[in-house]
C-alpha positions in Angstrom: -11.9 8.7 -3.2 -10.8 8.7 0.2 -9.9 4.9 1.5 -9.0 4.6 4.9 -5.5 3.1 5.4 -3.9 0.6 8.4 -0.1 1.8 8.3 2.3 0.1 10.3 5.8 1.8 9.5 5.6 5.5 9.5 8.9 8.2 8.3 7.3 11.6 7.0 4.7 9.5 5.3 3.4 5.9 6.0 6.3 3.3 4.3 4.4 0.1 5.0 0.6 0.3 4.6 -2.4 -1.2 3.4 -5.8 -0.5 2.2 -9.1 -2.7 1.6 -10.2 -1.8 -2.5 -13.0 -3.2 -3.9 -12.5 -6.5 -1.7 -8.8 -6.8 -2.4 -6.0 -5.9 0.4 -3.4 -4.0 -0.9 -0.4 -3.4 0.9 2.5 -0.6 -0.1 5.5 -1.6 1.0 8.4 1.0 0.9 11.3 -0.5 3.5 14.5 1.8 4.5 17.2 0.9 2.0 20.5 0.3 3.7 22.7 0.3 0.4 20.9 3.9 -0.3 20.7 5.5 3.6 17.6 6.3 2.7 13.8 5.1 1.7 13.7 4.0 -1.8 11.2 6.8 -3.9 8.8 4.6 -4.9 6.7 1.7 -2.8 6.5 -1.6 -3.7 2.9 -2.3 -4.3 1.2 -6.1 -3.6 -2.4 -7.2 -3.7 -4.1 -10.6 -2.3 -7.9 -11.4 -2.2 -6.3 -13.8 0.7 -5.0 -11.7 3.1 -7.6 -11.8 5.9 -7.9 -9.0 8.6 -6.8 -11.1 11.2 -3.2 -11.3 9.4 -2.9 -8.0 8.2 -3.5 -6.3 11.8 0.3 -8.4 12.3 2.0 -6.4 11.1 5.3 -8.6 11.6 4.0 -10.9 9.5 2.9 -8.4 6.3 6.0 -8.7 4.3 5.8 -12.7 4.3 2.1 -12.9 3.7 1.7 -9.8 0.6 2.3 -12.3 -2.5 6.1 -12.3 -3.3 6.0 -10.2 -7.0 4.7 -7.1 -6.2 2.0 -6.0 -9.0 3.9 -2.5 -9.3 5.6 -0.2 -8.0 4.1 3.8 -7.2 6.0 7.0 -6.7 5.8 7.6 -3.0 4.6 11.4 -3.9 2.1 10.0 -6.2 0.5 8.6 -3.2 -2.3 11.4 -1.9 -2.7 11.0 2.2 -5.1 13.3 4.1 -3.8 15.8 6.1 -2.7 13.8 9.0 -1.0 11.5 6.3 -2.3 8.8 9.2 -5.9 7.4 8.1 -6.3 7.5 4.3 -5.4 7.9 1.2 -6.8 8.7 -2.0 -7.6 5.8 -4.9 -6.4 7.2 -7.9 -3.1 5.5 -7.9 -4.8 2.5 -7.4 -7.1 3.2 -10.7 -4.2 3.5 -12.5 -2.4 0.6 -11.3 -5.0 -1.8 -11.2 -7.2 -0.2 -14.6 -8.2 -3.5 -17.0 -8.0 -5.6 -14.0 -11.8 -6.1 -14.0 -12.2 -4.2 -11.2 -15.0 -1.0 -11.7 -14.5 2.2 -11.0 -17.5 3.3 -9.0 
């Protein structure tokens, strides 16, 4: 299923974005790594049912508001975006990451 995203940083693909998925906000974060001199090959994925839309709209606060311990990591290449890479993502990676977490697949 396609889910709308809100992105805050973009380089080739969204590097920091949020998707609302089954009542939780899920943030994907892939910040530039100075030591690598590049972007890492995976997103750190955070979720919080407490993250409110008003807070999500303030991009500069997003990293501070996300749960500090990620729920997991997802390879950047595993996230399927719409053609523009700025509006939607497929939720396949979310199902794989949160399978068995009590969220039912519709």
